[in-house]
C-alpha positions, 0 to 999 in steps of 0.5 A: 482492443477486443477483436472478433474472431471465429477461431482461437488464434495464437496471436490472441491477447495474453489477458484472454486465456485460450484465444480471442473473444468470439464475435457475439462476446466482443459485441456484447463487451463493446456495447457494455463498455459504451453503456458504462461510459455513457452512464459515467459521463452523464453522472459526472456532468449532472453531479458537477454543480457549476455545469449550467454556468460554466461549460469548461469544467464539465468538458474537462470532466468528460475528457477525464472520464474518457481518459479513464475509460481508455486506460481501463480498455487498455487492459488489466496491467494498465489498471494496476499501473493506474492504481499504483500511480494515482495512490502514490501520487495522492491524486485520489479525488472522491467521486461519491460517498455512499453510506460513508464509503468513499469512492475515489478515482482509484476505484474506477480502475479497481473495477476495471481490473476486476472486470478483466479478471472476470473476463478471464474466468468466463473465457476459461469456463466457456472452454472448460479449461482450468488455469494452466499456471502453477498455483502459488502460496503467498499467504492467501489462505491465512489472509482469508482466515484473518478477514473472516475472523475480523468479520466475526468481531462485528458481533462483539462491536454490535453488542458493545457499541452498535453505533460504531458497527457501520464504521467498522464494516466500512473499514473492513471492506476497504481493507479487504478490497485493498488486499485483493489487489495482491491476488488480482495482480498475481492473476493478471501479470504475465510477463516481465514487462508487465512487472516493470510497467506497474513498478515503474508507474508506482515509483514514477508517481512517487517522484512526482508526488515529491516534486509537487510537494516541494513546489507547493512548500514554497521555499525548498531550503526553508522547507528542508530546514524547518517544518514538515511537508507532506504534499497530497500524501501527508508527511508520514506517507511521503516519507515511506514513498521516498524510502521506496524510491531510494530502495529502487534506485539503490538496486536498479529495480526501475532502471539500470541507467545510472543517471536515472538512478542518481535522479531517483536518489536525489528526489527520494532524499529530498522527499525524506527531508521534506517529510521529516518522518521518524518512521520513514527515517528508521525504516529506510535506514534499516532496510537499505542497510540490510538489503545492501549487506545481504546483496553480495555473496559471502559466508554466514560469518561475513554476512553477520558482520556486514549486517551488524556494521551496516545496521549500526552505521544506519542507526547512527545516521538516523539518530543524527538526522533526527537530532538535526531535523527534529530535535524536539522529539528526542527524549530529554529535550525541552519539547519532548513532553509536548511532541507528537513522539510523546503522544504516540508513545502514550497512545501505544501505551493506551493500546496495550492497556486496551489489549490487556483488558480484552486479551483473547478476542480484542475489542473489535475491528477499529474500536481501539480508536473509538473515543469511548474505548481509548478514552476510557477513564480506567485506561486514562488513569493508568496512562497518566500514572505512567506518564505523569509529566506529559502535557494534558492534551496528549492524554487519550481522554482529552484528545482521543486518537488511533494508537498509531501503531499497526501491531498494537492496533491489531492486538487491541482490536483483535486480541491474541487470536487476531494478532496470531493470524496477522503474524502468520500472514506476515510470516507466510509472505516473508517465507514465500518472498525469501524462497523466491529470491533463493529460486532466482539467479542474480543474473535473472532479469527480474532479480533487481525487481524481486530484491527491491520489492521484498525489502520494500515489504520490509520497509512497509512493515517497519514503517507500520510500527509508527502508523495505523493500518488503513485500507486504500491508503498508500502503505497498504496499496504499495504492500498489496502491489508488491506482494502481487508482483512477487507472486507473478514473478514466481509464476513467470519463472516457473518451469515451462512458464510462457510468461518468462519472455519479455 
C-alpha cells in the first residue's frame, strides 16, 4: 500500500497529500505496521483462555486480526466503512476494558482512521503546505464548546458524588470520540466513490443485521405478530436502522436499480415490524413523509399542502401500526399503566423535575440516570403525585433508569446552558445541510445521497425523543458518519475541487 518514491508523483494516492511517501518514511511505516500486527496478535492469543487446549479458535483469532490489519492498511475510507458496518451490524466484541472503558473491535478501525489522518498532517507539515481544501462549517466550533462545557460539569459531579466521576468521564470520552468520526470523515473522504462506499457499507450492514435478527427470532411470522426482536442491536436501534434503510431505498441513495431498492424496502419493513419500536415508527413515518413531500418542485403553497397531507397520512399509518402491533402502550388500554411507554413518560417527568431543581447548569453529565438523583425522594413523591395510578415498579425510586429522552437528559444533566449549546449544534448542522442541498442540483450525482443523509439526521433527531444518548452506539455513530459525509460532499462540489471526479 505504501510505495517508496524519491519524488512527488501525480499518481500518488489521494490520502497522502502532496505525493507518495519517501523511502525512509515508507520503511518506518512498514516496520511500525508489522510491529503493531505482532503486538495485536500476541495479545489476542495470550488473552484467549482456551489457547493451550484448543488451537483452532486461536488460529481464527490470528486470522481475524490479520483481516483487521488488512482493512486498516487499505486506507481511511476502508476504516470508515468498517466502523459504520460493524456498528450497525451489532458485531462489536469487547477486546479489553481498561478502567471501565470498553474497547471493541470498532476501536481498532477508529485507531487506524486516526493514524491515516495523522499521516496526512505529517505529510503537509513536511512539505510546508497548508490544506488546500475549502474550510467548511458544520457546527464543529459549537461542538467543541459543548464538549468543553460538559467537561466543566465534572467539577460539579466531583463535589456532589465523587464516586460517579469516573463513569461521567468515561461516558464523555466515548461521546467525544464518536463525535470526532464526523470530523475525520470530512477530512479523509475525497471522492464521490468514497461517499458511496461508506454509506453503502453502513446500509448493507443494516440489512444484514435485520436478516440475522429475523433468523435468530425463530418463526418469522410469530415474531412479526408477537413480541419484539432486536437481534444484536436491540429493538429500538434495529428500528432506527430499518428506517434508514427505507429512507435510502426511497431516494436511491445506495443504488438506483429498482430491484435492489425494492429489496431494501422489504428488509427495512421487516426490520420495523420485528423491532416494533414506537420511536422508530414515528421517526420513519414523519421523515419519509417530509422527504417525499419536499423532494419535487413546487410553489411554497403547494409545499405546505403536500407536507400537511403527507404528515397527516403518515400519522394515521403510524397510529394504526402501533394500535395493531403494540396495543398495550396506547393510552386508555388495559396494559398502558404497566407498559414501557408509561415508564418512559414517568422517567421523562422525573428528568424535568431534576432540571427544574438545577435549571442553570444541571446536575452534571450522566447524573440524571444516577439512582441517587433520579430516585431522590422529593422527585419520586412529585412523580407519584402526577401519576398516581401507575404500577409502583415504574417509579424511579423503585427502578432507577435513564430518562430515555435525549433532550430531557441534556436539560437535566447540563441545564439551560448546556441545552442551549446542544440546540445550537443541532441548528448549525441543520443550516449547513440545508445550504448544501440548495447548492446542489438535482441532476448532481450525489444529490440522492445528500438528500437521504440530511433526512437521515432528522430521523435520528426524532428517534432521540424516546431514547437516551450514548457514545459508541449505532444512533450516534450513524449521525457522526452522516454529518462527516455531508461535509465531504460540500468539499467535493466546492469550486475547483478535484474530488468531484469519480
